[in-house]
KOLRO-581982 format. One record per atom (N, C-alpha, C): residue number from 1; residue in one letter; atom name; x, y, z. Coordinates in steps of 0.02 Angstrom, whole numbers. Layout:
N
num | residu | atome | X | Y | Z
NUM | A | CA | X | Y | Z
...
! end
This chain:
205
num | residu | atome | X | Y | Z
1 | M | N | 48 | -70 | -6
1 | M | CA | -3 | -9 | 4
1 | M | C | 43 | 57 | 6
2 | I | N | 33 | 109 | -41
2 | I | CA | 74 | 166 | -47
2 | I | C | 31 | 213 | -6
3 | A | N | 56 | 246 | 51
3 | A | CA | 37 | 295 | 93
3 | A | C | 24 | 378 | 75
4 | Y | N | 88 | 372 | 52
4 | Y | CA | 80 | 453 | -13
4 | Y | C | 146 | 460 | -44
5 | L | N | 143 | 494 | -90
5 | L | CA | 200 | 514 | -137
5 | L | C | 220 | 591 | -129
6 | K | N | 290 | 584 | -132
6 | K | CA | 324 | 651 | -115
6 | K | C | 374 | 659 | -188
7 | G | N | 365 | 700 | -233
7 | G | CA | 400 | 703 | -296
7 | G | C | 389 | 762 | -339
8 | N | N | 420 | 762 | -407
8 | N | CA | 408 | 831 | -446
8 | N | C | 336 | 804 | -474
9 | L | N | 309 | 869 | -494
9 | L | CA | 241 | 875 | -535
9 | L | C | 256 | 876 | -598
10 | E | N | 240 | 844 | -635
10 | E | CA | 277 | 831 | -709
10 | E | C | 189 | 859 | -744
11 | I | N | 146 | 832 | -739
11 | I | CA | 88 | 821 | -777
11 | I | C | 24 | 849 | -736
12 | K | N | -8 | 902 | -750
12 | K | CA | -71 | 940 | -700
12 | K | C | -116 | 946 | -746
13 | T | N | -164 | 916 | -744
13 | T | CA | -236 | 917 | -789
13 | T | C | -303 | 902 | -757
14 | K | N | -336 | 903 | -792
14 | K | CA | -398 | 903 | -763
14 | K | C | -425 | 834 | -749
15 | G | N | -444 | 800 | -678
15 | G | CA | -436 | 740 | -650
15 | G | C | -390 | 701 | -641
16 | Y | N | -324 | 725 | -649
16 | Y | CA | -268 | 694 | -635
16 | Y | C | -213 | 708 | -629
17 | I | N | -160 | 692 | -602
17 | I | CA | -90 | 732 | -600
17 | I | C | -40 | 690 | -616
18 | V | N | 28 | 685 | -632
18 | V | CA | 89 | 630 | -650
18 | V | C | 144 | 669 | -609
19 | I | N | 149 | 622 | -547
19 | I | CA | 211 | 634 | -503
19 | I | C | 268 | 595 | -514
20 | E | N | 311 | 629 | -520
20 | E | CA | 382 | 571 | -536
20 | E | C | 427 | 562 | -467
21 | V | N | 424 | 507 | -455
21 | V | CA | 472 | 480 | -385
21 | V | C | 508 | 424 | -413
22 | A | N | 576 | 472 | -385
22 | A | CA | 633 | 401 | -425
22 | A | C | 638 | 379 | -489
23 | G | N | 624 | 425 | -535
23 | G | CA | 614 | 417 | -601
23 | G | C | 555 | 377 | -625
24 | V | N | 512 | 363 | -577
24 | V | CA | 452 | 338 | -596
24 | V | C | 385 | 392 | -599
25 | G | N | 358 | 384 | -656
25 | G | CA | 296 | 421 | -662
25 | G | C | 230 | 398 | -642
26 | Y | N | 202 | 429 | -580
26 | Y | CA | 146 | 405 | -550
26 | Y | C | 73 | 432 | -568
27 | K | N | 37 | 408 | -612
27 | K | CA | -21 | 438 | -619
27 | K | C | -85 | 442 | -564
28 | V | N | -105 | 488 | -527
28 | V | CA | -146 | 501 | -483
28 | V | C | -203 | 531 | -489
29 | Y | N | -265 | 484 | -487
29 | Y | CA | -327 | 542 | -478
29 | Y | C | -340 | 586 | -433
30 | M | N | -361 | 630 | -438
30 | M | CA | -375 | 697 | -375
30 | M | C | -445 | 723 | -400
31 | P | N | -473 | 759 | -349
31 | P | CA | -546 | 794 | -361
31 | P | C | -504 | 871 | -375
32 | E | N | -552 | 888 | -424
32 | E | CA | -542 | 948 | -451
32 | E | C | -496 | 1012 | -409
33 | N | N | -534 | 1029 | -363
33 | N | CA | -498 | 1068 | -326
33 | N | C | -447 | 1055 | -299
34 | A | N | -424 | 999 | -259
34 | A | CA | -361 | 980 | -240
34 | A | C | -313 | 993 | -298
35 | T | N | -320 | 969 | -360
35 | T | CA | -273 | 983 | -396
35 | T | C | -244 | 1057 | -421
36 | Q | N | -299 | 1107 | -409
36 | Q | CA | -295 | 1172 | -425
36 | Q | C | -236 | 1202 | -362
37 | K | N | -246 | 1162 | -301
37 | K | CA | -209 | 1199 | -261
37 | K | C | -140 | 1168 | -246
38 | L | N | -125 | 1111 | -301
38 | L | CA | -52 | 1098 | -299
38 | L | C | -3 | 1147 | -329
39 | G | N | 58 | 1133 | -317
39 | G | CA | 107 | 1186 | -335
39 | G | C | 100 | 1175 | -432
40 | E | N | 155 | 1222 | -466
40 | E | CA | 168 | 1222 | -521
40 | E | C | 195 | 1142 | -549
41 | I | N | 203 | 1139 | -621
41 | I | CA | 240 | 1095 | -654
41 | I | C | 321 | 1103 | -632
42 | G | N | 348 | 1064 | -612
42 | G | CA | 405 | 1061 | -596
42 | G | C | 432 | 1055 | -522
43 | Q | N | 380 | 1066 | -483
43 | Q | CA | 378 | 1066 | -405
43 | Q | C | 391 | 1018 | -375
44 | E | N | 415 | 1000 | -313
44 | E | CA | 399 | 960 | -275
44 | E | C | 333 | 949 | -237
45 | V | N | 280 | 913 | -228
45 | V | CA | 231 | 909 | -215
45 | V | C | 222 | 838 | -168
46 | K | N | 174 | 859 | -116
46 | K | CA | 171 | 786 | -83
46 | K | C | 79 | 769 | -93
47 | V | N | 63 | 709 | -97
47 | V | CA | -3 | 692 | -98
47 | V | C | -19 | 636 | -54
48 | H | N | -62 | 635 | -4
48 | H | CA | -77 | 572 | 19
48 | H | C | -126 | 528 | -32
49 | T | N | -114 | 463 | -35
49 | T | CA | -145 | 421 | -76
49 | T | C | -177 | 357 | -53
50 | F | N | -220 | 339 | -81
50 | F | CA | -264 | 278 | -81
50 | F | C | -259 | 224 | -146
51 | M | N | -244 | 173 | -131
51 | M | CA | -234 | 121 | -182
51 | M | C | -288 | 94 | -197
52 | R | N | -314 | 78 | -252
52 | R | CA | -383 | 44 | -267
52 | R | C | -368 | -23 | -302
53 | V | N | -374 | -76 | -291
53 | V | CA | -345 | -143 | -330
53 | V | C | -409 | -186 | -347
54 | R | N | -415 | -179 | -397
54 | R | CA | -474 | -229 | -440
54 | R | C | -450 | -278 | -481
55 | E | N | -501 | -321 | -503
55 | E | CA | -459 | -363 | -531
55 | E | C | -434 | -339 | -619
56 | D | N | -456 | -289 | -649
56 | D | CA | -451 | -275 | -706
56 | D | C | -413 | -202 | -697
57 | D | N | -389 | -176 | -626
57 | D | CA | -378 | -106 | -653
57 | D | C | -330 | -88 | -562
58 | V | N | -269 | -48 | -566
58 | V | CA | -260 | -40 | -492
58 | V | C | -229 | 35 | -512
59 | S | N | -270 | 87 | -465
59 | S | CA | -284 | 145 | -491
59 | S | C | -254 | 194 | -401
60 | L | N | -231 | 244 | -413
60 | L | CA | -191 | 280 | -347
60 | L | C | -253 | 343 | -364
61 | Y | N | -279 | 371 | -302
61 | Y | CA | -320 | 425 | -304
61 | Y | C | -261 | 458 | -239
62 | G | N | -266 | 542 | -252
62 | G | CA | -231 | 588 | -210
62 | G | C | -266 | 633 | -174
63 | F | N | -243 | 647 | -118
63 | F | CA | -258 | 704 | -77
63 | F | C | -219 | 746 | -40
64 | I | N | -230 | 811 | -26
64 | I | CA | -197 | 857 | -3
64 | I | C | -191 | 832 | 75
65 | T | N | -244 | 830 | 94
65 | T | CA | -243 | 838 | 182
65 | T | C | -264 | 738 | 196
66 | N | N | -255 | 727 | 234
66 | N | CA | -284 | 669 | 266
66 | N | C | -355 | 672 | 285
67 | E | N | -382 | 738 | 307
67 | E | CA | -461 | 734 | 309
67 | E | C | -487 | 711 | 240
68 | E | N | -474 | 731 | 189
68 | E | CA | -490 | 714 | 126
68 | E | C | -501 | 658 | 99
69 | L | N | -428 | 621 | 116
69 | L | CA | -423 | 547 | 102
69 | L | C | -476 | 512 | 170
70 | R | N | -467 | 521 | 229
70 | R | CA | -537 | 492 | 266
70 | R | C | -600 | 491 | 228
71 | M | N | -619 | 554 | 192
71 | M | CA | -693 | 567 | 179
71 | M | C | -680 | 533 | 127
72 | F | N | -639 | 512 | 71
72 | F | CA | -649 | 480 | 7
72 | F | C | -656 | 395 | 33
73 | E | N | -613 | 385 | 89
73 | E | CA | -622 | 317 | 109
73 | E | C | -695 | 303 | 140
74 | L | N | -712 | 333 | 167
74 | L | CA | -798 | 343 | 202
74 | L | C | -846 | 348 | 152
75 | L | N | -831 | 382 | 98
75 | L | CA | -887 | 382 | 39
75 | L | C | -887 | 324 | -1
76 | L | N | -838 | 284 | 8
76 | L | CA | -815 | 216 | -43
76 | L | C | -843 | 165 | -3
77 | S | N | -867 | 177 | 63
77 | S | CA | -900 | 127 | 117
77 | S | C | -975 | 130 | 114
78 | V | N | -998 | 187 | 76
78 | V | CA | -1077 | 202 | 45
78 | V | C | -1092 | 159 | 8
79 | S | N | -1136 | 118 | 25
79 | S | CA | -1164 | 85 | -50
79 | S | C | -1192 | 118 | -101
80 | G | N | -1167 | 109 | -157
80 | G | CA | -1193 | 139 | -221
80 | G | C | -1136 | 200 | -237
81 | I | N | -1092 | 209 | -188
81 | I | CA | -1040 | 274 | -218
81 | I | C | -984 | 248 | -224
82 | G | N | -954 | 258 | -291
82 | G | CA | -888 | 226 | -311
82 | G | C | -827 | 286 | -314
83 | A | N | -779 | 266 | -339
83 | A | CA | -728 | 302 | -338
83 | A | C | -731 | 372 | -378
84 | K | N | -744 | 372 | -423
84 | K | CA | -769 | 429 | -470
84 | K | C | -821 | 483 | -445
85 | G | N | -885 | 449 | -410
85 | G | CA | -922 | 489 | -372
85 | G | C | -911 | 525 | -312
86 | A | N | -856 | 494 | -272
86 | A | CA | -818 | 503 | -219
86 | A | C | -779 | 564 | -226
87 | L | N | -732 | 558 | -285
87 | L | CA | -698 | 628 | -315
87 | L | C | -734 | 687 | -325
88 | T | N | -794 | 669 | -373
88 | T | CA | -835 | 726 | -377
88 | T | C | -859 | 769 | -306
89 | I | N | -882 | 724 | -256
89 | I | CA | -908 | 763 | -193
89 | I | C | -857 | 794 | -171
90 | L | N | -796 | 762 | -162
90 | L | CA | -748 | 786 | -141
90 | L | C | -733 | 859 | -166
91 | S | N | -748 | 869 | -232
91 | S | CA | -731 | 919 | -267
91 | S | C | -788 | 994 | -261
92 | N | N | -817 | 967 | -225
92 | N | CA | -887 | 1013 | -209
92 | N | C | -904 | 1024 | -133
93 | V | N | -863 | 996 | -93
93 | V | CA | -892 | 1000 | -28
93 | V | C | -810 | 982 | 7
94 | T | N | -809 | 1019 | 61
94 | T | CA | -742 | 1021 | 123
94 | T | C | -760 | 964 | 170
95 | P | N | -723 | 924 | 187
95 | P | CA | -728 | 865 | 245
95 | P | C | -756 | 907 | 295
96 | S | N | -753 | 968 | 323
96 | S | CA | -791 | 987 | 390
96 | S | C | -853 | 981 | 382
97 | S | N | -877 | 1015 | 312
97 | S | CA | -952 | 1044 | 289
97 | S | C | -978 | 968 | 278
98 | F | N | -948 | 923 | 259
98 | F | CA | -988 | 854 | 246
98 | F | C | -997 | 837 | 307
99 | A | N | -948 | 827 | 359
99 | A | CA | -950 | 805 | 425
99 | A | C | -1016 | 835 | 466
100 | I | N | -1021 | 888 | 457
100 | I | CA | -1076 | 933 | 473
100 | I | C | -1146 | 900 | 462
101 | A | N | -1153 | 900 | 406
101 | A | CA | -1217 | 865 | 367
101 | A | C | -1227 | 822 | 376
102 | V | N | -1178 | 765 | 384
102 | V | CA | -1194 | 703 | 411
102 | V | C | -1216 | 701 | 489
103 | I | N | -1181 | 730 | 538
103 | I | CA | -1202 | 741 | 598
103 | I | C | -1268 | 763 | 602
104 | S | N | -1287 | 820 | 569
104 | S | CA | -1339 | 856 | 580
104 | S | C | -1399 | 859 | 542
105 | N | N | -1393 | 786 | 516
105 | N | CA | -1445 | 766 | 458
105 | N | C | -1471 | 808 | 409
106 | D | N | -1428 | 834 | 380
106 | D | CA | -1433 | 906 | 334
106 | D | C | -1448 | 867 | 266
107 | V | N | -1499 | 841 | 236
107 | V | CA | -1497 | 822 | 186
107 | V | C | -1509 | 867 | 118
108 | N | N | -1530 | 921 | 141
108 | N | CA | -1531 | 983 | 85
108 | N | C | -1452 | 1009 | 72
109 | V | N | -1390 | 1002 | 91
109 | V | CA | -1323 | 998 | 85
109 | V | C | -1303 | 944 | 32
110 | L | N | -1306 | 886 | 46
110 | L | CA | -1282 | 842 | 32
110 | L | C | -1310 | 839 | -53
111 | K | N | -1385 | 838 | -50
111 | K | CA | -1411 | 826 | -116
111 | K | C | -1399 | 878 | -152
112 | K | N | -1381 | 933 | -144
112 | K | CA | -1357 | 974 | -200
112 | K | C | -1291 | 959 | -229
113 | L | N | -1252 | 922 | -193
113 | L | CA | -1184 | 885 | -223
113 | L | C | -1202 | 856 | -309
114 | P | N | -1146 | 862 | -340
114 | P | CA | -1171 | 834 | -425
114 | P | C | -1184 | 741 | -390
115 | G | N | -1232 | 712 | -428
115 | G | CA | -1240 | 655 | -439
115 | G | C | -1272 | 624 | -375
116 | I | N | -1295 | 682 | -321
116 | I | CA | -1314 | 653 | -269
116 | I | C | -1397 | 674 | -253
117 | G | N | -1447 | 620 | -256
117 | G | CA | -1506 | 642 | -264
117 | G | C | -1522 | 636 | -181
118 | P | N | -1597 | 641 | -166
118 | P | CA | -1620 | 639 | -95
118 | P | C | -1618 | 580 | -45
119 | K | N | -1618 | 525 | -96
119 | K | CA | -1612 | 465 | -78
119 | K | C | -1523 | 436 | -70
120 | T | N | -1489 | 458 | -108
120 | T | CA | -1414 | 444 | -78
120 | T | C | -1409 | 489 | -37
121 | A | N | -1423 | 544 | -30
121 | A | CA | -1399 | 580 | 40
121 | A | C | -1424 | 554 | 106
122 | Q | N | -1489 | 521 | 88
122 | Q | CA | -1515 | 502 | 164
122 | Q | C | -1460 | 429 | 165
123 | R | N | -1449 | 400 | 121
123 | R | CA | -1409 | 314 | 134
123 | R | C | -1346 | 353 | 161
124 | I | N | -1302 | 400 | 134
124 | I | CA | -1246 | 430 | 169
124 | I | C | -1249 | 445 | 229
125 | I | N | -1287 | 470 | 256
125 | I | CA | -1312 | 505 | 320
125 | I | C | -1322 | 441 | 367
126 | L | N | -1374 | 397 | 333
126 | L | CA | -1388 | 320 | 376
126 | L | C | -1329 | 288 | 398
127 | E | N | -1293 | 259 | 355
127 | E | CA | -1246 | 229 | 344
127 | E | C | -1184 | 247 | 388
128 | L | N | -1165 | 308 | 376
128 | L | CA | -1103 | 359 | 401
128 | L | C | -1121 | 347 | 491
129 | K | N | -1178 | 370 | 503
129 | K | CA | -1195 | 377 | 577
129 | K | C | -1213 | 314 | 596
130 | D | N | -1222 | 257 | 567
130 | D | CA | -1232 | 196 | 598
130 | D | C | -1156 | 169 | 616
131 | K | N | -1129 | 190 | 569
131 | K | CA | -1050 | 155 | 571
131 | K | C | -1019 | 199 | 638
132 | L | N | -1034 | 268 | 646
132 | L | CA | -1018 | 315 | 702
132 | L | C | -1053 | 260 | 780
133 | K | N | -1095 | 272 | 762
133 | K | CA | -1143 | 231 | 823
133 | K | C | -1089 | 161 | 855
134 | K | N | -1073 | 127 | 804
134 | K | CA | -1052 | 60 | 814
134 | K | C | -970 | 86 | 846
135 | E | N | -940 | 124 | 819
135 | E | CA | -867 | 147 | 834
135 | E | C | -879 | 165 | 914
136 | Q | N | -932 | 204 | 922
136 | Q | CA | -945 | 239 | 1006
136 | Q | C | -970 | 193 | 1038
137 | E | N | -999 | 129 | 1032
137 | E | CA | -1005 | 85 | 1071
137 | E | C | -932 | 35 | 1101
138 | I | N | -862 | 41 | 1065
138 | I | CA | -819 | 16 | 1081
138 | I | C | -772 | 70 | 1109
139 | V | N | -781 | 46 | 1203
139 | V | CA | -749 | 108 | 1228
139 | V | C | -693 | 63 | 1257
140 | T | N | -645 | 71 | 1253
140 | T | CA | -588 | 56 | 1284
140 | T | C | -590 | 58 | 1371
141 | E | N | -542 | 26 | 1407
141 | E | CA | -523 | 52 | 1488
141 | E | C | -483 | 114 | 1479
142 | E | N | -440 | 116 | 1420
142 | E | CA | -397 | 192 | 1433
142 | E | C | -437 | 249 | 1412
143 | T | N | -472 | 230 | 1373
143 | T | CA | -540 | 301 | 1354
143 | T | C | -565 | 301 | 1418
144 | A | N | -614 | 258 | 1449
144 | A | CA | -660 | 271 | 1494
144 | A | C | -619 | 308 | 1560
145 | E | N | -551 | 292 | 1569
145 | E | CA | -518 | 303 | 1625
145 | E | C | -477 | 384 | 1618
146 | N | N | -489 | 398 | 1547
146 | N | CA | -446 | 468 | 1536
146 | N | C | -489 | 530 | 1548
147 | T | N | -488 | 563 | 1617
147 | T | CA | -512 | 614 | 1659
147 | T | C | -507 | 677 | 1600
148 | E | N | -444 | 680 | 1570
148 | E | CA | -438 | 742 | 1519
148 | E | C | -495 | 722 | 1458
149 | L | N | -495 | 677 | 1443
149 | L | CA | -544 | 675 | 1384
149 | L | C | -621 | 688 | 1429
150 | Q | N | -643 | 659 | 1482
150 | Q | CA | -702 | 673 | 1506
150 | Q | C | -712 | 756 | 1524
151 | E | N | -662 | 788 | 1520
151 | E | CA | -662 | 871 | 1536
151 | E | C | -673 | 911 | 1472
152 | V | N | -647 | 873 | 1409
152 | V | CA | -653 | 909 | 1354
152 | V | C | -718 | 892 | 1329
153 | I | N | -748 | 836 | 1326
153 | I | CA | -817 | 817 | 1297
153 | I | C | -844 | 810 | 1344
154 | V | N | -872 | 874 | 1359
154 | V | CA | -926 | 897 | 1426
154 | V | C | -991 | 877 | 1388
155 | D | N | -1042 | 877 | 1431
155 | D | CA | -1113 | 875 | 1415
155 | D | C | -1148 | 924 | 1386
156 | D | N | -1119 | 962 | 1333
156 | D | CA | -1127 | 1025 | 1290
156 | D | C | -1163 | 994 | 1223
157 | E | N | -1215 | 1003 | 1182
157 | E | CA | -1242 | 989 | 1121
157 | E | C | -1192 | 1023 | 1078
158 | K | N | -1158 | 1080 | 1078
158 | K | CA | -1129 | 1100 | 1046
158 | K | C | -1069 | 1085 | 1028
159 | I | N | -1028 | 1059 | 1076
159 | I | CA | -968 | 1013 | 1072
159 | I | C | -959 | 937 | 1064
160 | T | N | -1025 | 908 | 1072
160 | T | CA | -1038 | 854 | 1069
160 | T | C | -1036 | 841 | 984
161 | E | N | -1085 | 886 | 953
161 | E | CA | -1090 | 898 | 883
161 | E | C | -1033 | 902 | 838
162 | A | N | -992 | 956 | 866
162 | A | CA | -924 | 951 | 833
162 | A | C | -880 | 892 | 846
163 | V | N | -874 | 873 | 909
163 | V | CA | -831 | 794 | 913
163 | V | C | -870 | 741 | 869
164 | S | N | -939 | 746 | 861
164 | S | CA | -956 | 688 | 826
164 | S | C | -939 | 696 | 741
165 | A | N | -929 | 769 | 720
165 | A | CA | -907 | 776 | 656
165 | A | C | -833 | 749 | 645
166 | L | N | -789 | 763 | 683
166 | L | CA | -739 | 738 | 686
166 | L | C | -733 | 675 | 672
167 | Q | N | -766 | 629 | 720
167 | Q | CA | -763 | 556 | 723
167 | Q | C | -793 | 539 | 651
168 | V | N | -831 | 572 | 613
168 | V | CA | -851 | 543 | 561
168 | V | C | -804 | 554 | 509
169 | L | N | -757 | 598 | 523
169 | L | CA | -694 | 589 | 470
169 | L | C | -639 | 544 | 485
170 | G | N | -651 | 508 | 535
170 | G | CA | -615 | 454 | 561
170 | G | C | -564 | 458 | 631
171 | Y | N | -582 | 514 | 646
171 | Y | CA | -530 | 517 | 730
171 | Y | C | -576 | 481 | 771
172 | S | N | -520 | 463 | 821
172 | S | CA | -545 | 447 | 880
172 | S | C | -562 | 491 | 937
173 | R | N | -606 | 482 | 982
173 | R | CA | -619 | 515 | 1036
173 | R | C | -550 | 540 | 1074
174 | K | N | -507 | 490 | 1078
174 | K | CA | -457 | 502 | 1118
174 | K | C | -411 | 573 | 1059
175 | E | N | -391 | 555 | 1002
175 | E | CA | -359 | 606 | 964
175 | E | C | -389 | 670 | 965
176 | I | N | -467 | 666 | 965
176 | I | CA | -509 | 746 | 976
176 | I | C | -481 | 762 | 1042
177 | A | N | -499 | 738 | 1091
177 | A | CA | -492 | 762 | 1146
177 | A | C | -414 | 788 | 1155
178 | D | N | -373 | 773 | 1141
178 | D | CA | -311 | 796 | 1139
178 | D | C | -309 | 845 | 1090
179 | A | N | -334 | 855 | 1038
179 | A | CA | -321 | 919 | 991
179 | A | C | -377 | 982 | 1013
180 | L | N | -419 | 967 | 1053
180 | L | CA | -459 | 1021 | 1082
180 | L | C | -448 | 1043 | 1150
181 | V | N | -393 | 1005 | 1187
181 | V | CA | -394 | 1015 | 1256
181 | V | C | -378 | 1089 | 1277
182 | N | N | -344 | 1111 | 1232
182 | N | CA | -319 | 1199 | 1256
182 | N | C | -368 | 1245 | 1216
183 | V | N | -422 | 1224 | 1174
183 | V | CA | -467 | 1270 | 1137
183 | V | C | -508 | 1293 | 1194
184 | D | N | -527 | 1350 | 1183
184 | D | CA | -590 | 1389 | 1221
184 | D | C | -647 | 1372 | 1180
185 | L | N | -678 | 1317 | 1186
185 | L | CA | -737 | 1280 | 1150
185 | L | C | -798 | 1336 | 1167
186 | K | N | -805 | 1352 | 1229
186 | K | CA | -867 | 1391 | 1242
186 | K | C | -877 | 1451 | 1212
187 | A | N | -815 | 1470 | 1172
187 | A | CA | -836 | 1542 | 1146
187 | A | C | -834 | 1513 | 1059
188 | L | N | -825 | 1461 | 1037
188 | L | CA | -825 | 1454 | 982
188 | L | C | -894 | 1413 | 944
189 | S | N | -916 | 1433 | 876
189 | S | CA | -954 | 1389 | 857
189 | S | C | -935 | 1332 | 835
190 | V | N | -978 | 1296 | 843
190 | V | CA | -1003 | 1203 | 805
190 | V | C | -933 | 1191 | 738
191 | E | N | -956 | 1260 | 715
191 | E | CA | -900 | 1248 | 630
191 | E | C | -829 | 1268 | 659
192 | D | N | -822 | 1317 | 693
192 | D | CA | -740 | 1328 | 718
192 | D | C | -723 | 1294 | 764
193 | I | N | -744 | 1260 | 799
193 | I | CA | -720 | 1189 | 853
193 | I | C | -695 | 1150 | 796
194 | I | N | -720 | 1127 | 739
194 | I | CA | -710 | 1073 | 711
194 | I | C | -661 | 1102 | 658
195 | R | N | -646 | 1162 | 639
195 | R | CA | -595 | 1192 | 601
195 | R | C | -528 | 1200 | 655
196 | K | N | -534 | 1215 | 695
196 | K | CA | -479 | 1223 | 749
196 | K | C | -455 | 1161 | 756
197 | G | N | -506 | 1096 | 788
197 | G | CA | -490 | 1033 | 788
197 | G | C | -444 | 1014 | 729
198 | L | N | -476 | 1005 | 670
198 | L | CA | -451 | 976 | 606
198 | L | C | -365 | 1023 | 603
199 | A | N | -357 | 1085 | 623
199 | A | CA | -297 | 1110 | 609
199 | A | C | -232 | 1085 | 682
200 | N | N | -265 | 1074 | 732
200 | N | CA | -219 | 1049 | 790
200 | N | C | -207 | 971 | 755
201 | L | N | -252 | 918 | 730
201 | L | CA | -249 | 864 | 711
201 | L | C | -202 | 848 | 664
202 | A | N | -203 | 902 | 626
202 | A | CA | -159 | 887 | 544
202 | A | C | -72 | 917 | 587
203 | K | N | -81 | 948 | 633
203 | K | CA | -17 | 976 | 666
203 | K | C | 19 | 916 | 714
204 | G | N | -32 | 872 | 731
204 | G | CA | -17 | 802 | 767
204 | G | C | -14 | 833 | 861
205 | I | N | -61 | 888 | 869
205 | I | CA | -57 | 929 | 945
205 | I | C | -105 | 855 | 969
! end
């Protein structure tokens, strides 16, 4: 499995890029907005990757952030959504906005995305929230005894919603607690808590 690629950007076009690493050119399919954010041809770039292996095809999909990669993997787990559809969705919504829509049952946000109708939007919310609930049922002794975690995730609907949204993106409650422990949660909106949490998680705080 290839976790990421770091090399020179040789081709940058709609739908995919080519990165040269140690003399080998890797064709990587990417969301359109992510491609636009990459550097210029000839510059060194780094993309997180997902390798999809099928009987008749081996493809690489690239993302600028881990959150985009996590969202792509989550979308692939939803019945009826393939890699092409997941890339299109990622081109039109940020991971944080997507997570908020799932947690808040906001079908209207999801059904506005290309290729997503009301039924598919409802299926995305149902399947991902069910997955989140199953993960929340698995509580280790370490998590249960972590008093710092309990102090961060207090009995506050706003904070609970933000934490749940971050969990939708694949982060554990322990990781989220560590990322939010020094954040003034009471003063921020749900969206701002999520953005701050993602920023700290990206830094490894």
